[in-house]
N, C-alpha and C positions, 0 to 999 in steps of 0.2 A: 504494500500500500504506500509506504513511504517513497519507494522507488518510482511508482506511477505518478505520485504527486510531484516529485522532483522533476520528472521528465515533462509533465504537463506545464509546470511553471517555467521550465527552461525553454520549452517551445514557444510559450507566450512571450517570453523575453526576446527571443530571436525574431519573432514576427513583429513585435513592437519596434525593435531596433531597425528592422528592414523598412518599416513604414515611416519612421521618424523623418528621414531625409526627404521623403515625398511630401509630407505635410509641411515641413519648413520651406521646401522649394516652391510649394504652391501658395505660400503666404503672400498676401497682397501688400504692395508698397504704396502708400498714399502720399501724394505730394500736393502742395498748394502753390498756385501761380496767381500772383496778384498784379493788378495794373490799374491805372487811373482813368482809362478811357471808357466811354459809354458803349453798351451793346450796339452793334451796327457799325462801329468804327473798325477799320481794317485791323487794328491792334487786337481787338477782342475776337474778331472772326478767326484770325490766325492762331490766337491762343487756344480757342476751342478746337481748331483743326489739329494743333499739336497734341492736345489731350487725346483726341480720337485716334490719331496715328500711333502714338506711343502705346496706348492700350492694346491696339492691334498687334504691333510689332513685338510687344512683350508677352503676347498670349494671354492678356488680361491680368497680368501680375502687377502692372504699374497703373495706378489710377491717379489722374490729375484733376483736382478741383480748381476751377477758374473763378477768381473773385474780381469782377470788374468794378469800375466807378469808384475807385479809392475806398472800397469797403474795408481794406486792411490798413488804411492810413494813406497819407499823401506819398508822393514819390520819394521824398527825402527820408521819410520814416521807413519805407520799404527797403531802401538801400541799406539802412542801418540794420534792419531785420535780416537781410540777406547775409550781411557780414558776420552777424552773431549766430546764424543758423536758425533763427526763429521763423524765417520764411524760406521756402525752398527755391522758388523762382519768381522772376518779375520781368515783365516787358516794361521797361522803365524809361525815364526821360534823360536826355543827354546832359542837361544842366545838373540834375540831381546826382547822377553818377559821377560827374566831374568834381563834385565835392569830395569824393573818395579817390578818384583817379583823375587828377587835373588835366591830363593830356586829352581827354575827351573834348575839352573846350576848343581845341585846335580846329575841329571840323565845323565850328559855329562862327568862324570869323565872317564879318559882314560882306555880303555880295561875292562870296568865294565860289559858289556853285550856281549855275543857272538852272540846273535840274538835278534830281536825285541820282540819275544814272552816272553823272560825273563823279559824285561822291563815292558811289559804290565801287567804281573802278579802283579807287584807293583803298577803301575798306576791305575789299575782297583780295587785296594783295599784301605786300610786305608791311605797309603802314598799319593795316588792320591787324596783322599778326603781332606786330610790336605792341599795339594797344591791348590786344588780348593777353599778352604776357604780363603787361603792367597790371591788368585787371586781376589776373590770377594771384599776383603778389599781394593784392589787397583783399583776397578772400572771395573774388567774384570770377566765376567761369563764364566766358562768353560762348553762348550757344548760337548766336547770330546777330547780325546788325540789321534791324528793321528800319523801315522808312517812316519818319514822323513829318515828312513833307517839307516843301518850300513854304516859308512863313510869310503871311501878309497881315496888314493892319486894318482894324476897324475902329470906329468911334461914333459917338452920338452927337457931336458938335457940328462938324462941317466936312466937306470933301477935302481930301489930301492929294495934292498934285506936285507940290514943291516943298523944299525943306522948311521954309518959313511956316508952312501950315502945321508943322509939328510943335512949334514953340508953345510952351505952357500947358500942353495936353497932359492930363494925368493918365498914364498908360500902365496897365497891369503887365507884369512879367512873371514867368515862373522863376523858381530858384536857379537862375542862370546868370552868372556874373557877366558873361559876354553880352547878353541881351540888355542888362542894365547899362553897360557901357555904351551900347548902340543907342539906346533911348536918350541918354544924357548927351551924347555927341550930337544928336539931332535937335536938342533943345527941349525935349519932353521931360516930364517928371516920372521916374520909374517907381512903381510900387508893387512889391511882391505879395501876391494873394494866391492861396491854394486854388487849383483848378476846380475842385468841387464847390468852391464858394464864389466862383467867378460870375456866374449868371446873376446871382443876387446882388453882388457888388456893382455890376453894370446897371442892373435894374434900379438900384437905389442911388446911383450916381456917386458911389464911393470913388470910382474911377471913371474917366471919360471913354476910355477905349482899351483895347488889348491887341495882341498879335498871336496868330496861330495858323496852322495849315487849314486849307478849306475843309478838309474832312472833319476836323475838330469843331470848326465854326458851325458846320451843318449838323453834325451828330448831337451837339449840345444845345442846338437851337438858339445860338447867340444872335441870330438874325432877328429874333423877337425883341431884343433890347439894344440893337445896334443898327443904325441906318446906313452908315457910310463904310464901304469896303474899298481900300486902296491896295492895288496889286503891286506891293513893294518888292516882293521876292528878296527881302533883306537878309534872310538867313536860311540855311539848310539845317535840319536837325535829324539825327538818327534816333531810333528807339533801341537801345541795347537790350537784347534778350539774354538775361543772365540767370545763372544758377548759383546758389550758395555753395562755396567750396566744401563746406561741412556736409551738406547734403550729397554733393557729388562724391566725396570720399567714402560715403557709406554704400555706394552702389557697386555692384559687381562689374567686371569688365563687359559682360554681355549686356547688362542694363545700361551702361554708359554708351555703348554702341547704339542701342535702341533709341536712347535720348538724342544722340547726335543725328541719327538718321531722321527722326521725327522733326527735329529742329530745322533741318535742311528743307524739308517739305513745307513746313510752316513759314519759313523765311521767304521761299519762292512765292507762296500764296500772298503773304502780307505785302510784299513789294508790288505784286501784280495788282492787288486790290487798291493799294494806295495810288498807284499810277492811274488806274481807271477812274478812281474817285475824282482826281483833279480835273480830268477831262470833261466830266459831266456836271460836277457840283456848281461850277460857276454859273451855268445857265439856271440851275435850280435856285441858287441864292438870289439871282435877279428876280425870279418869279415870286420870291418871298418878300420882295420890296426893297432889297438892298440896292443902293446906288453905287455903282462901280466906277472907279477912276484908275487911270494909269499914272505913274509918277515919273519924274525925271531921274532915272536910275543913276545916270552918270553923276548928277549933282548929289544924290544921296550917298553914293559910294565915296565921293570926294569928302563929304562931310564926316564920314565915319572912318576915314583912313587912319586916324589917330588910334583907333581900337587895335588895328593890326600892330602898330608900333608898340603899344603898351604891352601886348601879350608876347611879342617877340622878345622884348626886353625882360620878361618875367622869368620865373623859376623853371617853367616848362618851355622856354623860348626855343630851344634846339629842335624839339619835336614840332612845335607850332610852325617854325620856319620851314621844316621839311614838308609839312602838309600844304602850306601856302605855295611853295615852289612847285610841288608836284601838281597841284590843282591848276595853277596858271600855265603849266607846261602842256596840259592836255587841251 
């Protein structure tokens, strides 16, 4: 009897040991991806696509919860959460990420790129790889460089066609030091306000205007509280798609590969959607009642040339100079 009991217990132990790796291997990894854009924005649509593709490529083992509209805090708060490991992933803003990795600001120099494709030539090459390495050193893994569009200005006071029209305007900016410099160089007053609070700030007249790509202006319905749209094209901004290094380090090699492959698909989609949005949204914003003007870009570029000089002379000047030189060589 004792021998039979011993054999039965031994068999159960062997079966349990054999099944244990299977149960552990099948365990679901849950990740959270936060961003500040509204549903319908290319940033959100690509984030959802990333979650779908990664779940498929991982055989259902990795599930990503997407939290849009700054549900997890503003961009600056999400960058901090990424670095501490409190947040797994974020499709974030160039300015907020530059607070941790200052070299990101190089791509936001005024009037540097006439379209996003010019910027991505650099970001998909050696300069982007260098930026990725600098990000890793600060606890941020670059999964892709997404498009946050060429930026334009809106306001509720008057049309903008010349530099003098900017003087005295109270303009909201995100937490981006380059944009603050641009506004000040043009004679406007820069005021930093969280994107989630922007609509109300414009509605209540806390600021006169703001600047954003057309996709953001449309998705957040800023046309309801802004009458004038000036096609300034004053700055390109990327959306760094990032993962916390702490979250990355917990993944197996196979899961890292699945994350990277899903990120490539999401990046292609996001850039495509962003490009398509710019082509159709201008007409839609006009139908919403916005009065559209073009500006003297040469005069605006001349007025903001001091911004380049300031950043080339700064702590990250060597990298800024390389980006400016490469951009103007293309």
